[in-house]
N, C-alpha and C positions, 0 to 999 in steps of 0.2 A: 600520240594520237589521241586514243581513247579517252585520256584526261580529259583533254581539250572537247573532243566533244561531249562528253559529258558534262562540261562547266557548260559550253553549248547549248545545251538544255536544260539547262539549269538543276542538273544534278551533279553531287560535287561531294564524293566518299570521302572523309577527311582522314581519318583511321575506323576501326572495330565499330568502335563505339561513337563519333563524331559525323555528322553530316553537316553540308550547305543547305539552308534553304533561302529561298528569292522570295521578299514581298515586296507588294508595290514601290514602297521606296528605298530599297536596299536589302542586305542578309543578313542572316544570324548565323553563326557557327552554333549548332546547336547537339548537346550530348544525347544518344536514343537514350530509348529507357522502355524498353520492349520485354522485361519478365515482372513477373510479380511481386518480388523482391525489391527489382529498380526502383518499379513505380512507386511503389510502398512506399518507400525514401526519398525520393525526389531530390530536393533541394535542402532539405530540412538538415541542423547544424554548418549551413554555411555560411562563411561571415557576407559574402555576399555574393553578385552575378554582374560580370559586367555588360558595357552597353552593346555590344555585340555578341553577346553567349545567350542562348538560350536551353531549355531543355525539351525536347520532343517527346512524346508519351504515346508508343503506337501498342495500340488496341486490338484484341483479336479479332472482335465485330465492332460493330455501329451500336450503340446504347448512348441513351439517355442519363445513365448509371456513374457512366464515368465519371468521378466527381473529385474535386481535388479538395485539401486543406492544408493548414500553415502549422501544423505539428511541430515543433521545432524549430522554428522560421525564425529570422533573424533579421528578415528584411523584408518590405514590400513587393509585390510582383504584379503585373497583369496575369490573366489568365487567359487561354485560348483554345475554341473546341473549335475541329472541323470535321466536316462529314468526309463520304469514301472518296469523293471528286477533290479533296483539296480544298473547299469552300470555308470559308468562316461560316459556322453557324453563331457563334456563342464569344462575346469578347466581356472580361472583366477587369475592367483596372485597378489597380492602386491597392490591391489586396493587402491588408495590413495582418503584420503576424497576433496581433491583438484580438483578430476573429474567430482563433481557435477557444473551442469545436468543431465551428459552424462550416459546414461543408457548401462546395461550388459545385454545379452542376450546369451541366451546358442543358439551351433550352428544348434541343429535339436531339434527337439521336447523332453522335458524334464518334468517332471511327481513331481522332487524331488528338491531341492535346499537347498546349506548347503554353511554357513557362517562360516568360520575359523579366526584366528588368521592369519595375514600376516607370509607366511615360512612355515605351519602348512601341507598345502595341499602336499610338497617333501618331510616331515620328516615321512608323516604319510603312504605316498609310494602313493598317488592319483592321479592317473594320467589315462585318456581319458584309455577308456575300461575295467578300475581295477572294480571292483565291493564292494560295502558296506553294511553292514548285519547290521538287527535291528531287 
């Protein structure tokens, strides 16, 4: 009963380190990166990311300094940042591994970051101003 209520409200904790995010046009099963070590590693060294997968970065406070980079990345991704209300504030699509060591930051302070397979932000309807739920 509790699990059903959680899914109905747009929240589904799949495991200790994964959560389901509801986007305007679908959902993402995202690994949760909630420590400095996990956030620093991110998707580095992985061969790919499935279309239904993502990586959610939880930061302690909102800041415009929560930047991403493409260190040791092997594939392109979409980068999404959200404020403390889970409203999308910045979307940077199709970031290629060859951009390293450049960094990509939100336009305004963000409390959450999301990395998706390249092109997924558009297909999921994730644009500036849209809200995600989890």
